[in-house]
C-alpha positions in Angstrom: -36.0 38.4 -87.3 -38.6 40.0 -85.1 -40.8 36.9 -85.5 -38.0 34.6 -84.2 -37.4 37.0 -81.3 -41.1 36.9 -80.4 -41.2 33.1 -80.7 -38.2 32.9 -78.3 -40.0 35.3 -75.9 -43.1 33.1 -76.1 -40.9 30.0 -75.3 -39.5 31.8 -72.2 -43.1 32.8 -71.2 -44.3 29.2 -71.5 -41.3 27.9 -69.5 -42.3 30.2 -66.7 -45.9 29.0 -66.9 -44.5 25.5 -66.6 -42.4 26.6 -63.6 -45.5 28.1 -62.0 -47.4 24.8 -62.4 -44.4 22.8 -61.1 -43.9 25.0 -58.1 -47.5 25.8 -57.1 -49.3 22.6 -57.9 -46.8 19.7 -58.5 -44.1 20.5 -55.8 -45.1 17.5 -53.6 -46.1 15.2 -56.5 -43.8 12.8 -58.2 -42.9 15.1 -61.1 -42.1 18.0 -58.8 -40.1 15.8 -56.5 -38.1 14.4 -59.4 -37.6 17.8 -61.1 -36.3 19.5 -58.0 -34.6 16.4 -56.5 -36.5 16.8 -53.2 -37.6 14.2 -50.7 -41.3 14.3 -49.8 -40.4 15.6 -46.3 -38.4 18.5 -47.7 -41.1 19.2 -50.3 -43.8 19.3 -47.7 -41.7 21.6 -45.5 -41.0 24.0 -48.3 -44.4 23.8 -50.3 -45.6 27.3 -49.2 -42.2 28.9 -50.3 -42.3 27.0 -53.6 -45.9 28.2 -54.3 -44.8 31.8 -53.7 -41.9 31.3 -56.0 -44.2 29.8 -58.6 -46.4 32.9 -58.4 -43.5 35.1 -59.2 -42.7 32.9 -62.2 -46.3 33.5 -63.3 -45.8 37.3 -63.0 -42.7 37.0 -65.3 -44.8 34.9 -67.8 -47.6 37.5 -67.7 -45.2 40.3 -68.3 -43.7 38.6 -71.3 -47.1 37.8 -72.7 -48.1 41.4 -72.2 -45.1 42.4 -74.3 -46.1 40.0 -77.0 -49.6 41.3 -77.3 -49.2 45.0 -76.8 -50.2 47.0 -79.8 -47.5 49.6 -79.7 -44.3 48.0 -81.1 -41.9 50.4 -79.4 -43.5 49.9 -76.0 -43.9 46.2 -76.5 -40.1 46.0 -77.1 -39.5 47.8 -73.8 -41.8 45.5 -71.9 -40.2 42.4 -73.4 -36.7 43.7 -72.7 -37.6 44.6 -69.1 -39.1 41.2 -68.3 -36.4 39.2 -70.1 -33.8 41.1 -68.0 -35.8 40.2 -64.9 -35.7 36.5 -66.0 -31.9 36.7 -66.6 -31.2 38.3 -63.2 -33.5 35.8 -61.4 -31.8 32.9 -63.3 -28.3 34.2 -62.5 -29.2 34.6 -58.9 -30.7 31.1 -58.8 -27.6 29.6 -60.5 -25.4 31.3 -57.9 -27.4 30.3 -54.9 -29.3 27.1 -55.7 -28.1 25.2 -58.8 -26.1 25.9 -61.9 -28.9 24.2 -63.9 -31.0 27.3 -63.4 -28.6 29.3 -65.6 -29.2 26.9 -68.5 -32.9 26.4 -68.0 -34.0 29.9 -67.1 -31.3 32.6 -67.9 -29.9 31.2 -71.1 -33.2 31.0 -73.0 -34.1 34.6 -71.9 -30.6 35.8 -72.9 -31.1 34.2 -76.4 -34.5 35.8 -76.7 -33.1 39.2 -75.7 -30.3 39.0 -78.2 -32.7 38.1 -80.9 -35.0 41.0 -80.1 -32.1 43.4 -80.1 -30.9 42.1 -83.5 -34.4 42.5 -84.9 
């Protein structure tokens, strides 16, 4: 069960690496425009903010990866729990303020991973 929990943590980490790429490098490109339903004008005006947001997603991914590779299982569990809770809070806030989609794309996978870790 721990293996499944770690696989789900890795999926959440990779999602946040993907969000980093979308927000930092593809925000004004066709994939970024389509994903975030932006016009090129709106994307150009908000590109610096999106890049900052992408950087924060990278920090979340780094924390989750740190938890996956840490050698002390008890501390690794704490690290993963902390960063998954951060992802859940960020996803809930994003769902409340930006789009309900964020709840399903960001918070739900982290919630599933957290439940699986706790069950393991």
